[in-house]
N, C-alpha and C positions, 0 to 999 in steps of 0.2 A: 504494500499499500504506500503510495507516495504521498507526501504531505500536501502537494497541491491538488490532489484528488479530493482531499477532505476539507480544506480551508480555502476560502477566497482571500486574495491579497487585498490589502486596503487599510483603512484607518481603524484598526482594531485597538481595544484597550481592555485590560484585565485588571483584577484585584488580587493581591496576595495576602493570604491570611495566616497568621501564626497563633500564638496561644496567650497573647496579652489580655484578650477579652474572653468573656464566657462564651461557650458554645451557643447558648441561646441568643446572645447578642450577635454572633457571627451569622446565624441562621436568618436573623432579621435583616442584617446588613446585605446578605446575598440576595434576599428577595428584593430589597430596595435598589440594588445594583441592577438586577434584571429589569425592574421597572424603569429605570433611567436609561437603559439601553447599553450597559456595560456588556462586553462580549464573552469574558472568560473569568473564571475563579480558579486560582491555583492554591491549594492548601499545603502548607508546610508540614514537614515532619522533621523537626530539628530537636536536638538534644534528647531527653527522655521526658517530654512534657505531654505530647498529644500526637497520636498517629494520624496519618493523612487519610486513610481510607475510610474510617468511621465517619468523620464529618461530611465527606463527599456524599455518603449515602443519605445523610440528613438533608443536605442541600438539594440533592436530586429529588427527594420526596416533596419539596415545597416549591420547586421551580419548574419551568416548562421548556425553556430553550437555551439558557445560558450554558456555555460549555464549562466542564469541570475536570481539573487535572491535579494529579499528585505532583507536588513540587518541593522536594522529590522523596520517593521512598528509595531504599538502598538495595543493592544486589547481594548483599552478604547475609542478612537475617531472613530474607524471604527467597526461596528458590524460584525458578522461572515458572514452574507449574502453578505455585501459589500465587504469583503475580498475575498470571494470565487468568486464573479462576476468580481473583478479586476484581479485575477489570471486566470480565464477562458478567459478573454479578452486578456491578455498578451500571453496565449497560442495560441489563434487564430492568433495572430500577428506573434509570434515566431516559432510555430510549436511544436509538442509533444516533451516531454523529455528535455526541455530547461529551464522551469521556475521553480524557487524554491521560496517557501513562508516562509520567516523568520518573526516571531512574537515575540515581547518582551513586558515586562510589564511597559514600559516607565519609567520615573524617576521624582522625586521631586528635587528642588521645581518647575520645569516647569509644571508638571501635576497639582499641587495644584494651581499655578498661573492662570490656565485656568479653574478652577472649578472642577477638577477630584479628587475624593477621592479614592485612591488606596487600601483601606482596602480590605482584602480578595483577594489579588493578585493571590494566588495560585489557588483558586477555580475558579476565573474569567478566568484565563489563561486555565485551563482544559476544561471548558465549551466552550470557544471560539475555541480552537483547535479542539476538538471533533466534533463540528457542522461544522466547516470549512471543515474538512476531509470528512464528510458525504455528505456535498453539492458538493464537488469536485468530489466525486464518483457518482454524479447525482442521489443521493437518494432524496426522498420526506421526509422532516424533520419536526417532531413536538417535540419539546424539552421545558421542563419546569424546567429551572434552576434557581439558585439564581441570576445569572447575565445575562443569555441569555435565551430568551423566543422566540420560533418559533412555528408557527402553519401552517401546510400544505404549507411549503416553499420549493422550488426547483429552480435550475437554469433553466431559461426559454430560451433554445437555439433555435433559429430560423434558422440561417444560419451555415452551415458547420456540422461537426461531432457532434452528441449529446451524444457520449459515455463518459465514465468516464475521467476525466482530469488526466494528468500524472504530477501532482504538489505535490511533497512531502512537508509536513509542518514541519518546524523546530521551536524550541523554543530557543530564544537567552537569556540565563540566566546566572547569576554569582553565586547566592546563592545556597548552596547545597541542600536545600529543593526544590527549583525549578528545579534543575538538576535531583533529584529523580523523580519528577513528569514527566519530560521530558522523562526519561528512561522508564517510565510506558507506556506512550501512544503516544508520538510524533514519526514522521519518522526520525527526526534528531535533534541534538543539535548544535546550532551555538555558539561555545565557545567564550568567550569574549576576548578582547585585554587588554594590560596593566596588565597582570597577569604573573606569572612566571611559568616555566615548572614544578616546585614543586607543584604549585596549580593544574595543570592538573592531577596529580596523585590522589588527593582528589576528583576532579571533576569526574574522571572515576569511582572511588568507588561509588559515589552518583548515577551516571547513572546506574551502574551495579545493585545496590540495587533496583532501580526503575524497571529496566528491569525484574529482577527476580520476582518482585511483579506482573508484567503483563505477566509472563510465557514467557518471551523473553530472548534473549542473548544480550550481550553488542555489538556484532557485528551486531545486527539488527538495531542499531542506528548509522546513519551516523554522522561524527564529524568533520566538517570543523572548523577552528578557525581563527578569526581575529588576525593578528599579525602586530604590528607597525614595520615598516621597514624604518629606516633612513640610507640611503646608500649614501656614498660619498667616494672618494678616499682619502679626508682629514678626518681622523677619528674624530678630535675635532669638526669640522663642523657638521659632522653627529651627534655627541652626543648632541650638542647644539640644533639641530633641534628637536630631540626627547625630550630634557629636557623641551622645551617650552610646548609641549602637556602634558607631565606628570604633570607639575606644575598646569596646568589648571584642569586636572582631580583630582589631589590631593585635591584641594580646593573645587570642585563642585560635584564629585561623589566619595566621600571617601570609599564607600562600596566596590568598586572595589579594591582599594589599600589594604584595610583590609584583603581581601581574599588572598592576596599575601604575607602577613606578613610584610608590611611596618610599621614602628613604629608609634604609635599613637602620639608621641610627634612631629614627622615630619609632620604628617597629620594636627595636630592642628596648627603648626606654619605657614604652607603654607596656610591653610584656613583663618587664621587671616590676613595674608599679602594680599591675593587677594580679600578677602571680599565677597565671595559667587557668586551667578549667577544673571545676566550675569557678568562676570569679566571684569575689565577694562585692556586694553592691557598693560598699564604702570605698573599696579599692578602685571600682570603676568610676565613681565620682571623682576621685583624686586624679585618675588618669586623663579624665576629660579635659583638664586644664592644659594638657600638653598638645591637644589637637587645634591647630590653627584653622580659621574660617576658610582659607583657600583649599585645605584638604576636604573639608566638608562639601564645598561647592564642587570640587573635582569629582567626588565619588557618589554624590547624591543629587537628587532634584529637591532642594530645600530652599525655603523662603516664602515669599508672597505667592499667591496663585499664579501670577504671571511669570515670575522667576521660575516656578516649577514646570509650567508649560513650556518655557523656553529651553530648559535643560532637557526635558523629555524629547523635545524636537531634535536636540543634538544626538541622542541615542538612536532616534529613528533614522537620522541622516547617515549614520555610521553602521547601518545594518540591522538594527532591531525592527522587526515587523509587527510586534505587538508588545508595547510596554505593559508589564505586569506590576502595578503600582503597590508597594508595600506602604500602607499609611502609618505614619508615626505620630501624626498630630492628634490632639484631642477630639477634633470634629472630623470623623472619617466621612461623613456624608458631605461635608464641604468639598473634600477631594473628589468624591464621586460626581458631584454636581459640576464641578469645574472641568471634568474630563468626559462627562456624559456625551458631548457633541464632538469628541475627539481632541486632537491636539495640534493639528496642522493649520 
């Protein structure tokens, strides 16, 4: 299944939900987003707070058309058969052409703390995605990989349509080797947040290299992107909301920051201040003072509504086909209202 068989190109906008708000609040927000014409919802599965699949079931039950994606589940704690089963179940609940499966390689030290050795991440991702795609196409799969082994496995659908599922598989990756691999075989790339538009240009080069290897075009790969959006009519308040998140990620997932050219000195200084994962809230507050405004502006869409829209346009101009906005401000509906008619 190619991504452009499923999605129309154009001025798409999505919302990214994590765990700061209650599920009840998120369900209401998803309904409001659909009413306002937002195109997509991507549910995070970060840390050990909230899984991505369960909330999507709740969202599917109370909406009609908005697309729903995992942003992202990992390929280590769920095998490909379970991933395909979960996506098939969500499609049964939501209807065709609404579910999107985003898979990522997880991250340390969390993976290591629960006994997962992420060595061979590229090969493991390729095997997982290939088998997941085949299962969603309702094929009988026998596969003898280094990380994935299947023998005579298929989705055993009893009720409803037993034809191929309309679920594109995305890889959520930051490193350029993972993006090359994504361009080669995945339906889409879920580009990361807390990166700069300049990073996007390199990411597209990597995707195109992989696409050529797979005898495909760059436009065969759908490219939504997570974008931190801290919106407030008070610019300083908006910047401080984003600064807190940046501080946490600088200390805990420095590979994302390195990809955007944040200085190693700043990464090291913040890391020493907050002390690793999980970070203490007081340490994060202390580390925030180290993050200058220009870094906030570089990595996020933060500020007044017009400043946020302008920054989102920069991501779109450098390859993002659907900004998936991660709302940090207190008024999430304000952000939805501002982007309901697009950003161009």
